[in-house]
N, C-alpha and C positions, 0 to 999 in steps of 0.2 A: 298333726290333726289335719284332715283334710279340708280345704277352703275351695268354695266353689265360685267361681268367677262369671256370677250370674249375669252382669251387665256387659260383659264382653263376648259370650257364646250364646246369648239366648236364641233360640231358635223362633223366627218370625212366623207368626200364625198367619195362614194364608189358604188359599182355595184347596190345596191337597192334605191340610193338617187333619191327622186323625184323631177323633174326640173319644175321651173317657173321661169318667168323672166319678163324684159320690153324691148318692142321694141319702138324705137324712134330716133330721128336724130337731136340734139346728144341726149345723155343720161348720159355722164361723170358727170353732176351736178345734178344728182337724189338722192334722201334719199331714194328711195323706197328698194333699195339692203340692207340698214342698218336697214330698219324697219321690213322688211319681214325674214330676216334672224334672226334677234333678235327675232321675234315671235316665229319662228319655233325652234331656241334653248331652248327658256324657255320652251317650251311644249315638249321638247325630241321628236321631230319630224326629220326623215331624209329627210329634204327637203332643197334645194339650191336654192336660187333666184340670176339671173345673169343678168346684163345689156347687151342688145343686141342693138348695135347701127346698125339701118339698112336704108340703103339712101332710098330716094322715089322710086327710079327705081328699088328697090329689096322688095319692100314690098308684092308684089304677090308670090315670090318666098319663102320669109320667112314665111308668113303665111300659104302657102302651105304645107309646112316642118315640122310643128310645132310638129305633131303627129308621123311621121316617125322620128324624133329625139328624141321621148319620152317625150317631155313637157306635162304637165299636164294643162297648161294655161300660159298666159302673160298679164301682162298690156298693154296698149296701151297709147302712149304719143304722144305730138306734132312733126310732123305733120302728124300723120297718122289716127286720130280719126276717119275721115270721109273715107278715103282712104281703110281701112279694110272691111266697112260693106258689099260690093258685094261679097266679099271672102268668107263670113261666111254662115253656113248652117242655122242658126237660129239666130234672134234677140229677146231679151225680150223687154216688152212694153216700158219700161223707154228708152232704147238706140234707139228705133224706134222714139219715139217722140221728143225726143233731137235731134235726128240726129248725135249721135257720139257714139263710143265704146271706153270704158276706160279699159275693162276687157274680156278676152276671156277665155272660158273654153273649154278644150279638151277632149271631152269624150272617154271612152275605145274603142268605136268604131271609133273614128276619127272623129266623128262630131263637128264641131266649133261653139260654142254659144258665141254671142255677147253681153254684159251687160254693163250698166253704172252706177257706183257706187258713181259718183260724187253727185249726188241729194240726195241719201239716206246717204251718210256720211256728206254732209252739214246739212240735218235735225237732224242727229245724235249728231253732234257736239252741236247744237242749244238746243238740249235735254240735254245734259251734262251740258249746261250753265243755264238752268231752263227756256229757253227764248220759249214761246208757239207762234205758227203761226196761229192757226184756228181762221178765222173770224177776223184777225189782219190786219191793213193797213200796207203794205210793198212798200217801195221805192228802188228799184232796180236801181243802175247806171252802166250803160252800157248793150250792148246787144250781145256782143260777145260769143265765146264759152262757157265758164264758166257761163255765164248770162243764157244760155239756159237750163243747168241743175239746176241752181238756181231756175229759174222761175216755171219749171217744178214741183220741190219739193214743193216750195211753194203753186202754185195753186192747186195740188194735195192734200194738206193739209188744203184747204179751205181757204188760204188768199186772200185778195183783193192786186192784185199786180200792182203798177205803174211802167212802165220801163222808166226810163229817158235816152235817149242817143243822142248822136251826130248825129248819123246815124239814123234820124227817120225812113227811109224806113227799115233798119236793124230790128229795133225794132218791125216794124208793120208786117215783116215777120217771126220773131219769135212766135208773136201772132198768126197768121195765121198758123204756124206749130203745134202750141199746139191744137187749136181748135178741130180738129178732135179725140184727145186722152183725152180731157178735155172738154166736150161741155157745163159743168157748170162753168167753171173758169171765174173769175173776173178780167180781166186784161185789162190793158190801157196803151198806149204810150203817152209821152211826150217830147218835144225838151228840151234841158238844159235851155233855155229861161223861161221855165215855172217853173222853181224851185221854185222861190219866190212866185207864186200864188198856186202851187200846196202843198207844205209844211205846210202852216196854216190849210189846210184842213184835215190833218192826225191827228189822236188820238193814241196817246203812240206807234207810228209807230216803226217798224224795217226798219233800212236803211244798204242796203247791197252794198258795192263797189265791182264790178266785173271787173273794169278796172285795168290797171297796174300802174296808178298814184300813187306815193309813193312809188314803189318798188326799191330798190337798182338797180343802184347809185343814183336816183332820189329821195332821201329820203324827201326832203322838199316839194315836190308837193303833192297836195290834189286834190279830185275831189269835193271838198265843199267849195264854195265861203267862204271867210271869214266875209264877210258883212251880211250873211244870218245865223239867228240863227236857231239852231236845236229845233225841237219841244220837249215839255214838255214830260219826261220820256220815250224819245226816247232810243232804243237800236242800236249800231251801230256795224255790222258786215263787217271787212274789209278781203277780200280773201287774200290781200297780207300779207305774213308772215316774209318776208325779207326785211326790219328789222322787230323785233317782235312788237315794238310799232312805229306804223306809224303815218304820219303827221296827217292824219283824226282821228286816234285813239286819239292820244293827243289834237285835237280840241274837239272831244267828252267829255274826261274826263273832259277838263277845263270848259265845259258847265253842267256837272253833269252826263253824261249819261253813261251806263254802254257800255265798248267798248271791242271787242273780234277780236282776229286776225284770219287768215286762217289756221293756223298750226293744230288747232284741225280736221279739215275737211280733210285735207291731211291725217291725221290718221286712221279717220274714214272711209275714202273710202277705202284706202288700207287693213283696218281691215274687210271690207265687201267682198272685192277681196278675201282675205286669206281664209275666211270661204267657199265662193263659191268653191275654189279649194281643200281645205283638208277636208271640214266638219265640222271644229274646229273653235270655237270663240278665236282669240287672246287676249292676255291681251294688250290693249292700252295705258296703262302706260309704259309698257315696249318697245312699238314700239316708243313713244314719246321720251323716254329718249334716246334710240338709235339715232334718229335724232339729239339730242341736243351734242352727243360725236361726230359726224361727223365733 
């Protein structure tokens, strides 16, 4: 296990320190400061990542002041991922398609560019676990904000995406929103009652949970009914990472399936943002170790 000698190698903040941070409401629970500061420290970069609690009524003021305050960029978390979009000068295609921004880059000229690194972070973690998605059946549980990023990443990679959501209209809207950006995407929506019928039609599928079911403190809940068997050779990816071993993952392991939690996605999306700001690729192992020490 990597140990971080925080007290020995802490880079002092001075007049040359480059500022990055996280805007959200609240932000006190976030792992982002720990992992980004550890990444900068390991690289010897004079950068500092700070949490910035911004109430919803102050979002416009906060975003418009980033350049004036010398920030090079920020991450954006709930509830501001959609609210910041009209405040930016430019949106990269992924953020436009998903309809959410989780990273803002502040240019030297003050221009603000919005990115979404959730989808690419998700794909990067799948790759790290040697999970391929091209032309693969994928069953996505949920149609909320996280699901939008996952669906975009999967469809962009050529997967066949089945979205199973309690709110079918929300799933259908997600598909409609992605169509202009992914005209060849294979996307379909189903109600939860269709799970027993859809599951047998999937070949070695990737099953993704984007719902909060199973998250602390509701550790015993799961989006997968106990009476329905997992398809043969399925891989299960749970975006939940607290606890590290969710009820869904336990079910999957008991059925002989590969099971992955969402901690790697958290690290990878952060690494993508770090590179957008600094131009340098961070050590994701260092970032992951920093999270475990929080």
